[in-house]
C-alpha positions in Angstrom: -75.3 24.0 -0.1 -73.0 27.0 0.1 -70.4 26.3 -2.5 -67.9 28.7 -0.9 -67.5 26.6 2.3 -68.3 23.1 0.9 -65.5 20.9 2.4 -66.4 17.3 2.8 -64.5 14.9 5.1 -61.8 12.8 3.5 -62.8 9.2 2.9 -60.1 6.6 2.3 -58.4 3.6 3.9 -54.6 3.9 4.5 -52.6 1.2 2.8 -49.1 -0.1 3.1 -47.2 1.6 0.2 -44.5 -1.1 0.2 -47.1 -3.7 -0.8 -49.4 -1.6 -2.9 -49.3 -1.4 -6.7 -50.3 2.1 -7.9 -50.6 0.7 -11.4 -53.1 -1.9 -10.2 -55.0 0.7 -8.2 -55.4 2.9 -11.2 -56.2 0.0 -13.5 -59.0 -1.0 -11.0 -60.4 2.6 -11.3 -60.7 2.2 -15.1 -59.5 3.9 -18.2 -61.4 7.1 -17.7 -59.8 7.7 -14.3 -56.4 6.9 -15.7 -56.7 9.2 -18.7 -58.1 12.1 -16.5 -55.3 11.6 -14.0 -52.7 11.7 -16.8 -54.2 15.0 -18.0 -54.0 16.5 -14.5 -50.4 15.4 -14.0 -49.4 17.0 -17.2 -51.2 20.3 -16.8 -50.0 20.7 -13.2 -46.4 20.0 -14.1 -44.0 22.9 -13.2 -43.1 23.1 -16.8 -46.4 24.9 -17.3 -45.4 27.5 -14.7 -48.7 27.6 -12.9 -50.4 28.5 -16.2 -50.5 32.2 -15.5 -51.6 34.5 -18.4 -48.6 36.1 -20.0 -46.3 33.2 -19.3 -44.8 30.6 -21.7 -46.5 28.0 -19.5 -50.0 29.1 -20.4 -49.1 29.1 -24.1 -48.0 25.4 -23.7 -51.3 24.7 -21.8 -53.3 26.3 -24.7 -51.5 24.1 -27.2 -52.2 21.1 -25.0 -56.0 21.9 -25.1 -55.9 22.5 -28.8 -54.2 19.1 -29.3 -56.7 17.1 -27.4 -59.7 19.0 -28.8 -58.5 18.2 -32.3 -57.7 14.6 -31.3 -61.3 14.2 -30.0 -62.5 15.2 -33.5 -63.7 18.7 -32.8 -63.5 21.6 -35.3 -61.8 24.9 -34.4 -64.3 27.3 -32.8 -62.9 30.5 -34.2 -62.4 29.6 -37.9 -65.1 31.9 -39.3 -67.6 34.6 -38.5 -67.0 37.8 -36.6 -64.6 36.1 -34.1 -62.5 34.4 -36.8 -58.8 34.2 -35.9 -56.9 33.2 -39.1 -53.6 33.1 -37.1 -55.0 30.2 -34.9 -58.7 29.3 -35.4 -58.7 27.3 -32.1 -58.1 30.5 -30.1 -60.0 33.7 -29.2 -57.4 36.3 -28.2 -58.2 39.0 -25.7 -56.2 41.7 -23.9 -55.7 41.8 -20.1 -55.1 45.2 -18.4 -51.4 45.5 -17.7 -50.2 45.9 -14.1 -47.3 48.0 -15.4 -49.2 50.6 -17.3 -47.2 53.8 -17.6 -47.3 57.2 -19.2 -44.3 57.5 -21.5 -44.7 61.2 -22.3 -47.4 63.9 -22.3 -47.7 67.5 -23.3 -50.2 70.4 -23.8 -49.7 72.6 -26.8 -51.3 75.9 -27.9 -50.8 76.8 -31.5 -48.2 74.1 -31.7 -46.1 75.5 -28.8 -45.7 73.9 -25.4 -47.8 75.7 -22.8 -45.9 77.5 -20.1 -46.1 76.1 -16.6 -46.3 72.5 -15.5 -48.6 70.0 -17.1 -48.7 66.2 -16.8 -51.1 63.4 -17.8 -52.7 61.8 -14.8 -52.7 58.0 -14.2 -56.3 57.7 -15.3 -55.5 59.2 -18.8 -56.2 57.5 -22.0 -53.7 57.7 -24.8 -53.6 59.6 -28.1 -53.9 63.1 -29.4 -56.8 65.5 -29.0 -56.6 68.8 -31.0 -59.9 70.5 -30.2 -61.6 73.7 -28.9 -61.9 74.2 -25.2 -64.8 74.6 -22.9 -64.4 75.8 -19.3 -66.8 74.2 -16.8 -65.6 76.0 -13.6 -65.7 73.6 -10.7 -67.4 70.9 -12.7 -70.1 70.3 -10.0 -73.1 68.4 -11.0 -75.2 68.9 -7.9 -73.8 71.1 -5.1 -75.1 73.0 -2.1 -78.5 74.8 -2.5 -78.9 73.6 -6.0 -75.6 75.0 -7.3 -74.6 73.3 -10.6 -72.2 73.9 -13.4 -73.9 71.7 -16.0 -77.3 72.0 -17.6 -79.0 68.6 -17.4 -78.5 68.1 -21.2 -75.0 69.4 -21.4 -72.7 67.5 -23.8 -69.0 67.9 -24.6 -68.3 65.8 -27.6 -65.5 67.2 -29.7 -64.3 69.4 -26.9 -61.5 69.6 -24.4 -62.9 70.4 -20.9 -61.1 72.5 -18.4 -62.3 71.9 -14.8 -61.0 73.4 -11.5 -60.3 71.3 -8.5 -62.2 72.3 -5.3 -65.6 74.1 -5.0 -66.7 77.8 -4.8 -64.0 79.7 -2.9 -64.1 82.7 -0.6 -61.6 85.5 -0.6 -59.2 83.4 1.4 -59.4 80.5 -1.0 -61.4 78.4 1.4 -64.7 76.7 0.7 -67.8 78.9 0.8 -69.7 75.8 1.8 -67.5 74.2 4.4 -64.7 76.6 5.3 -61.4 74.8 6.0 -63.1 71.5 5.3 -64.3 71.0 1.7 -67.6 69.2 1.1 -68.2 66.1 -0.9 -69.1 68.3 -3.9 -65.3 68.9 -4.4 -64.8 65.1 -5.2 -62.6 65.0 -8.3 -63.7 61.5 -9.1 -67.3 62.7 -9.2 -66.4 65.6 -11.4 -64.5 63.5 -13.9 -67.3 61.0 -14.0 -69.8 63.7 -14.8 -67.5 65.1 -17.6 -66.8 61.7 -19.0 -70.5 60.8 -19.1 -71.1 64.0 -21.2 -68.7 62.8 -23.9 -65.6 65.0 -23.4 -62.8 64.2 -25.8 -60.1 65.5 -23.4 -59.9 66.8 -19.8 -57.6 69.2 -18.0 -57.9 69.6 -14.3 -56.5 73.0 -13.2 -55.5 74.7 -10.0 -57.7 77.7 -9.3 -55.8 80.8 -8.3 -55.8 81.4 -4.5 -56.9 77.8 -3.8 -56.2 77.1 -0.1 -57.5 73.5 0.0 -55.6 70.4 0.3 -53.1 70.1 -2.6 -52.6 66.4 -3.1 -50.4 65.5 -6.1 -53.1 64.5 -8.6 -50.5 63.1 -10.9 -49.4 60.6 -8.3 -52.9 59.4 -7.4 -54.0 56.0 -8.7 -56.6 55.7 -11.5 -58.9 54.1 -8.9 -58.7 57.1 -6.6 -59.6 59.4 -9.5 -62.7 57.4 -10.3 -61.3 55.0 -12.9 -59.9 55.3 -16.4 -61.2 58.1 -18.5 -60.4 56.7 -21.9 -59.4 60.1 -23.2 -56.3 62.3 -22.6 -56.6 63.6 -19.0 -54.2 66.1 -17.5 -53.4 68.2 -14.5 -52.1 71.8 -15.1 -50.7 74.0 -12.4 -51.7 77.7 -11.9 -49.3 79.1 -14.5 -50.3 76.6 -17.2 -54.0 77.0 -16.4 -53.8 80.8 -16.7 -51.9 80.5 -20.0 -54.6 78.2 -21.4 -57.4 80.5 -20.4 -55.7 83.7 -21.6 -54.9 82.2 -25.0 -58.4 80.8 -25.5 -60.9 83.2 -23.8 -62.8 85.3 -26.3 -62.8 88.3 -24.0 -59.2 88.0 -22.9 -60.0 87.2 -19.3 -57.6 85.4 -17.0 -58.3 82.5 -14.8 -58.9 84.6 -11.7 -61.7 86.4 -13.5 -63.3 83.2 -14.6 -63.0 81.7 -11.1 -65.0 84.7 -9.7 -67.9 83.9 -12.1 -68.1 80.3 -10.8 -67.6 81.3 -7.2 -70.7 83.6 -7.4 -73.0 81.1 -9.1 -76.3 80.3 -7.4 -79.3 78.1 -8.1 -81.1 81.0 -9.7 -78.1 82.2 -11.6 -76.1 79.1 -12.3 -72.5 79.4 -13.5 -72.6 77.2 -16.6 -69.9 76.2 -19.0 -68.1 78.9 -21.0 -67.0 78.0 -24.6 -63.6 79.4 -25.4 -62.3 80.4 -28.8 -62.7 77.7 -31.4 -60.0 79.1 -33.6 -57.3 78.6 -30.9 -57.4 74.8 -30.4 -55.5 73.2 -27.7 -53.6 70.0 -28.3 -53.3 67.2 -25.7 -50.8 64.5 -26.4 -50.4 61.3 -24.3 -48.1 58.4 -25.2 -49.0 55.4 -23.0 -47.3 52.0 -22.5 -50.5 50.1 -21.7 -48.6 47.1 -20.4 -51.5 45.0 -21.8 -50.8 41.3 -22.4 -52.7 39.0 -24.7 -54.0 35.7 -23.7 -56.5 33.2 -25.3 -59.6 31.2 -24.8 -59.3 27.9 -26.6 -62.4 26.4 -28.3 -63.6 23.5 -30.3 -66.9 22.5 -31.9 -68.8 19.2 -32.0 -71.2 19.7 -34.9 -74.9 19.0 -34.4 -77.4 17.9 -36.9 -81.1 17.6 -37.7 -83.7 20.0 -36.3 -81.4 21.3 -33.6 -78.3 22.0 -35.7 -78.8 25.8 -35.2 -78.8 25.6 -31.4 -75.9 25.0 -29.0 -74.8 23.9 -25.6 -71.5 25.1 -24.1 -69.1 23.1 -21.9 -66.3 25.0 -20.3 -63.5 25.0 -17.7 -60.7 27.6 -17.0 -57.2 26.3 -17.7 -55.3 29.2 -16.1 -54.0 29.4 -12.6 -51.9 31.9 -10.5 -48.4 31.1 -11.7 -45.8 32.0 -9.1 -48.3 33.4 -6.7 -47.8 37.1 -7.5 -51.6 37.6 -7.2 -54.5 35.8 -5.7 -52.3 33.8 -3.3 -50.7 34.1 0.1 -47.9 36.7 -0.2 -45.7 34.3 1.8 -45.7 31.9 -1.1 -44.7 34.4 -3.8 -42.0 33.2 -6.1 -43.1 29.6 -5.7 -44.8 27.8 -8.6 -48.5 27.1 -7.9 -49.3 24.0 -10.0 -53.1 24.3 -9.8 -53.8 20.6 -10.0 -57.4 20.8 -8.6 -57.8 24.4 -9.6 -58.3 23.9 -12.4 -56.3 21.2 -14.2 -59.0 18.9 -12.8 -61.9 20.8 -14.6 -59.9 21.3 -17.8 -59.2 17.6 -17.9 -62.8 16.8 -17.3 -63.8 19.1 -20.1 -61.3 17.4 -22.5 -62.7 14.0 -21.4 -66.2 15.1 -22.1 -65.2 16.3 -25.6 -63.9 12.7 -26.3 -67.0 11.1 -24.8 -69.6 13.3 -26.5 -67.8 13.0 -29.9 -68.2 9.2 -29.6 -71.8 9.5 -28.5 -72.6 11.7 -31.5 -70.9 9.3 -33.8 -72.9 6.4 -32.3 -76.2 8.3 -32.4 -78.7 7.4 -35.2 -78.1 9.3 -38.5 -81.5 11.0 -38.1 -80.9 12.1 -34.5 -81.5 15.7 -33.7 -78.5 17.1 -31.8 -77.4 20.6 -30.8 -73.9 21.8 -31.5 -71.5 21.7 -28.6 -68.9 24.4 -28.0 -66.1 23.3 -25.7 -64.2 26.3 -24.2 -61.1 26.5 -22.1 -61.0 29.9 -20.5 -58.0 31.9 -19.6 -57.6 34.5 -16.9 -60.4 33.2 -14.7 -58.3 33.7 -11.6 -57.9 37.4 -12.4 -61.7 37.9 -12.3 -63.5 35.7 -14.9 -61.8 37.6 -17.6 -61.8 34.8 -20.2 -65.5 34.1 -19.9 -66.3 37.8 -19.8 -64.3 38.3 -22.9 -66.1 35.5 -24.6 -69.6 36.8 -23.7 -68.7 40.3 -24.9 -67.5 39.0 -28.2 -69.4 35.7 -28.4 -69.1 33.5 -31.5 -72.7 32.3 -30.8 -75.7 34.5 -30.0 -76.9 34.0 -26.4 -80.4 33.2 -27.6 -79.1 30.2 -29.5 -77.5 28.6 -26.3 -79.6 26.2 -24.3 -77.2 25.7 -21.4 -73.6 26.2 -20.2 -72.0 23.4 -18.1 -68.9 24.5 -16.1 -66.3 22.3 -14.4 -64.1 24.0 -11.8 -62.3 22.0 -9.1 -63.7 18.5 -9.6 -60.5 16.7 -8.5 -61.0 16.2 -4.7 -64.4 14.5 -4.4 -64.7 13.1 -0.9 -67.3 10.7 0.5 -69.0 10.7 -3.0 -70.3 14.2 -2.3 -70.6 16.9 -5.0 -72.0 20.4 -5.3 -73.9 21.2 -8.5 -74.8 24.9 -8.8 -77.4 26.6 -11.0 -80.1 24.1 -10.5 -82.8 26.9 -10.5 -81.2 28.9 -13.4 -84.1 27.6 -15.6 -87.7 27.1 -14.8 -88.5 23.5 -13.6 -84.8 22.7 -13.8 -84.2 21.2 -10.4 -87.1 18.8 -10.8 -85.9 17.7 -14.2 -82.4 17.2 -12.8 -83.4 15.1 -9.9 -83.5 11.7 -11.7 -80.0 12.3 -13.0 -78.7 13.1 -9.6 -80.3 10.0 -8.0 -79.0 7.8 -10.8 -75.5 9.1 -10.3 -75.0 7.3 -6.9 -73.5 10.5 -5.6 -74.8 12.7 -2.7 -75.6 15.9 -4.6 -75.8 19.3 -2.8 -77.6 21.8 -4.9 -77.1 25.5 -5.1 -80.0 27.2 -6.8 -78.2 30.3 -8.0 -76.6 30.6 -11.4 -74.1 33.0 -10.0 -71.0 31.8 -8.2 -67.2 31.5 -8.1 -66.4 30.6 -11.7 -67.0 31.2 -15.4 -70.6 30.0 -15.5 -71.5 33.3 -13.8 -70.7 35.2 -16.9 -73.0 33.1 -19.0 -75.8 33.3 -16.4 -75.4 37.1 -16.5 -76.0 36.9 -20.3 -79.3 35.1 -19.7 -78.2 31.5 -20.2 -79.1 28.7 -17.9 -76.0 27.1 -16.3 -74.7 24.2 -14.2 -71.6 24.2 -12.1 -69.8 21.0 -11.0 -67.6 21.4 -7.9 -66.1 18.9 -5.5 -65.2 21.3 -2.7 -62.5 23.5 -1.1 -59.5 22.2 0.8 -56.4 23.5 2.6 -54.1 23.7 -0.4 -56.4 25.9 -2.5 -54.2 28.6 -4.2 -51.1 27.2 -2.6 -48.0 25.5 -3.9 -49.2 22.3 -2.5 -52.0 21.9 -5.1 -49.8 19.4 -7.0 -50.9 16.6 -9.3 -50.6 13.7 -6.9 -53.1 15.2 -4.4 -56.1 14.9 -6.7 -58.3 11.8 -6.4 -59.3 10.0 -9.6 -61.7 7.7 -7.8 -64.8 9.8 -8.1 -64.1 11.4 -11.5 -65.8 8.7 -13.7 -69.1 9.3 -11.8 -68.8 13.1 -12.2 -68.1 12.6 -15.9 -71.0 10.2 -16.3 -73.4 12.7 -14.6 -72.2 15.6 -16.8 -72.3 13.5 -20.0 -75.9 12.3 -19.3 -77.1 15.9 -18.6 -75.2 17.2 -21.7 -76.7 14.5 -23.9 -80.2 15.3 -22.5 -79.8 19.0 -23.3 -78.1 18.3 -26.7 -81.1 16.2 -27.8 -84.1 17.7 -26.0 -86.6 19.2 -28.4 -87.7 21.8 -25.8 -85.4 24.7 -24.9 -84.7 25.5 -21.2 -86.4 28.7 -20.1 -83.9 31.0 -18.3 -84.8 32.0 -14.8 -83.0 34.9 -13.2 -84.5 34.8 -9.8 -84.8 31.2 -8.4 -87.3 30.4 -5.7 -85.8 29.9 -2.2 -84.6 26.4 -1.4 -82.9 24.4 1.3 -80.9 26.9 3.2 -83.7 29.5 3.2 -82.1 32.2 1.1 -84.2 35.0 -0.1 -85.6 34.2 -3.5 -83.7 36.0 -6.3 -80.9 37.3 -4.1 -77.5 36.3 -5.6 -75.5 34.4 -3.0 -73.2 36.7 -1.0 -69.6 35.8 -1.4 -66.2 36.8 -0.3 -64.2 38.3 -3.1 -61.4 36.2 -4.4 -59.5 35.3 -7.6 -62.1 34.0 -10.0 -64.9 36.0 -8.5 -65.4 34.7 -4.9 -63.9 33.4 -1.7 -64.1 29.6 -1.6 -64.0 29.6 2.1 -60.3 30.1 3.0 -60.2 33.5 4.7 -60.7 34.0 8.4 -63.1 36.8 7.9 -66.1 37.4 5.7 -67.1 40.6 4.0 -70.4 39.5 2.6 -70.6 40.8 -0.9 -71.2 39.3 -4.3 -68.7 41.0 -6.7 -69.9 42.0 -10.1 -68.4 43.3 -13.3 -67.3 46.9 -13.7 -67.7 48.6 -17.0 -64.7 48.6 -19.4 -62.2 51.2 -18.2 -63.4 51.2 -14.6 -61.2 50.1 -11.8 -62.2 48.7 -8.4 -64.7 46.0 -7.3 -68.3 46.4 -8.1 -70.7 45.3 -5.3 -73.5 43.4 -7.0 -75.3 42.4 -3.8 -74.8 42.4 0.0 -75.9 39.6 2.3 -77.8 40.7 5.4 -76.1 40.6 8.8 -72.6 40.6 7.4 -69.6 42.9 7.8 -70.5 44.8 4.6 -74.2 45.1 5.5 -73.5 46.3 9.0 -71.1 49.0 7.6 -73.6 50.3 5.2 -72.0 49.1 1.9 -74.7 48.9 -0.8 -75.2 47.2 -4.1 -73.8 49.4 -6.8 -70.9 50.7 -4.7 -67.4 50.3 -6.2 -64.7 49.4 -3.6 -61.6 51.4 -4.5 -59.2 50.7 -1.7 -58.7 48.9 1.6 -56.5 50.7 4.2 -55.1 52.8 1.5 -54.2 49.9 -0.8 -56.0 50.1 -4.2 -58.3 47.2 -5.1 -57.5 46.7 -8.7 -59.1 43.2 -8.8 -60.8 40.6 -6.7 -57.4 39.0 -6.2 -56.3 42.1 -4.3 -59.4 41.8 -2.1 -58.6 38.2 -1.3 -55.1 39.0 -0.1 -56.7 41.5 2.3 -59.3 39.1 3.6 -56.7 36.4 4.2 -54.5 38.9 6.1 -57.3 40.0 8.4 -58.8 38.6 11.6 -62.2 38.9 13.2 -62.6 42.3 14.9 -60.2 44.1 12.6 -61.6 47.4 11.2 -60.9 48.0 7.5 -61.0 51.5 6.1 -62.5 51.2 2.7 -62.8 54.0 0.1 -66.0 53.5 -1.8 -67.3 55.2 -5.0 -71.1 55.7 -4.7 -73.2 57.7 -7.2 -70.0 59.4 -8.4 -68.9 60.4 -5.0 -66.1 59.0 -2.8 -66.8 57.9 0.7 -64.7 56.3 3.4 -66.4 53.5 5.3 -65.1 51.7 8.3 -65.9 48.0 8.1 -65.6 45.8 11.2 -64.8 42.3 10.0 -66.7 39.3 11.2 -65.4 35.7 11.2 -66.2 33.4 8.4 -68.9 31.0 9.2 -67.8 27.4 9.7 -68.4 25.0 6.8 -71.6 23.1 7.1 -71.0 19.3 7.2 -72.9 17.4 4.5 -75.3 14.8 5.7 -75.7 11.6 3.7 -79.2 10.5 2.8 
C-alpha cells in the first residue's frame, strides 16, 4: 500500500446527539480508548500553540511527555553517557537552523587596517575570525574547457584564505574566451566555492576581476542556496578596488590584480594556471559576526530497563510531538496565523507512544524475574515537521549505538482509523520480517496494508538510514491534514486499542526474542510491483514526504543534505513521474522553484499545493557542483487506491 495516498472510507453510523451519552460511548470503548483520547485532547489544545519548535507551547508539550513517562515508571534517557543533559535528563537538546539568520558585521583587514574599497560577507558565510596567509586561485575552476584547471588534483588549502575571481578566462574585452557574451557553466560560483570548501580553506574572498564584462549580480544579496550552501568559514565578496588592494599588499612580486588575471586567462591544459601563494608575513584578517537565529528544541526520552541476557540490547518506540504551530511553514498559506492543533498529526501518535510506555512497563513488571528482556527507549521527537530534524539529531548523537538496537517502532497519525484498516510500513526492513509479522497481523483483527520499505514520511526513516529495522504505524491521510481543522474531537478512539494491542505484541516479541533481526536495506518487491530495493518515490512535504494532499506529484524521495548544506537532496526518482521526465537525478539538490529558495521540504510542499497539472516549474538544481535550470512539467497526483477487505 502506498502510505502517501492511503485514505480509507469513513465507517460509522450517525446517531441522534440529543439522545446519545458521550460518556457511555467512551466507557463502552474501554479505559485505553478513554485515556488515549484524553491525551489527544490535551496535546491538541490551543494552549499548546500547535506545538511548533521555538514556542512556549512545545515546551509545555515536552513537560507533558516527561510527566507521563515518569508516571509510567521510566527512567530519564539522557542522565548519563555522552548525551547526558544535567539541566534536564529527560531531554536531548538540539539546534534548528534559524530562519532569521543575519550578518551583524563583517570586515577585511590587512595589517590591522580596514582594506580600501567595498567588502561584505556573503549570506553563505560562516562566523568568526580568520587571520591567515592568502592563496590566489585565479578563477577557481576545477574542470574547464579543454582540460583547463586551476587546481592540482591533490591541492589543499587548510590554514589559508583563498582569493577566487568570479567568471572564467577573459578576453581583452572582458568577455568569456570560451563562450563570448554567454559565460559557460565553468563560471558557476557555487561550483567554485564547493571545490574550495572541499579542499579545506579557512576563509574565502570572491573578487571582481578587472575589466570583467560578465553579468554582475549582487553576490551579497544572493541566498546561501544560490551560492551552493553554507561554507562554514568566513566568506566575502570584494569589489575591484578592495581586491586590487589585497593583491598588491600580499603578492611577493608586487603585482596587481590585472597582472595576475592575465596569468589565469592564458592558462591551458599543458600549462595550467595553478594557485599562487601570496606573502605569508602579511596575513589578511576576515571578521564576521553572525546572528545565527538558531533556536533550541528537545527530543524527550525515557527508558524501560531490561534484564537478563538481553539487558545490553534495545528496542526504540517513538513518535513526533511537534506540529506546525500557526501555519507559518508546511501548511496552506491561506491559513497562516491560525493555530494548527495537530490532533491526528501527531498528538495521536504521541499519545499512543505514552500509552505503550505504560503498558510495557506493566508487562515488564509482570514478567518472570528470570525473563530476558531488552531495554526500551521511548522517544518523543521534536521538529519532525521541519524535515525529520529530531530523529536526525538523535541518530547523529545517539545515546545507544545502532548495532545495539533490534528495531524502531514509530507511530505517526494513528488517530483516524477507518473500516479497521491500517498501514504498517517497514515490513521488509529485516530479513524474513514480513513472514514473522503475518501471525500478529492476522490476530489483530485489522485489515493490514503492508509497505515493504523502511523509508517513508516520518521519523522511522532516520533509523532505517542508520541500519536499523523499523515498523511504521499509520491510519491514513484525510482532508484536514496540516489544517486548522485537525482538532481533538475529530480523532476516533474506537480503533486505537487494537492498534496499541498490535504494537505491544510486536514490541514484546522483539523485546524478548533471543534472535536479533537482520537488517535488510533492499526489500524484495511485493504487492504493488515496485522495483526491489528502490525507495518509494514521494512528494516532498513537512516531515519528509507528501501524504497525498497536493494536486500534482513530483516523484522524488527526499533525503538528508549534509550539515551546512541548503536545498532538498533527491535520494531517488520514480519512473514515469514529473521529475523523471524532466531529467532530475538521484544526488541532485533542488535549490529553488520559480526563483523561490527551497530551504526545506516544507517549502516544497507549499509549491506542490499551489500548482496544478500542466504547470511548468523552473527549478534550479545543483548537480556535481554545477547549477542547472530544469523545466519540470507537473503531472497530476495519482488517485488513492481503495483498500479491499479480505
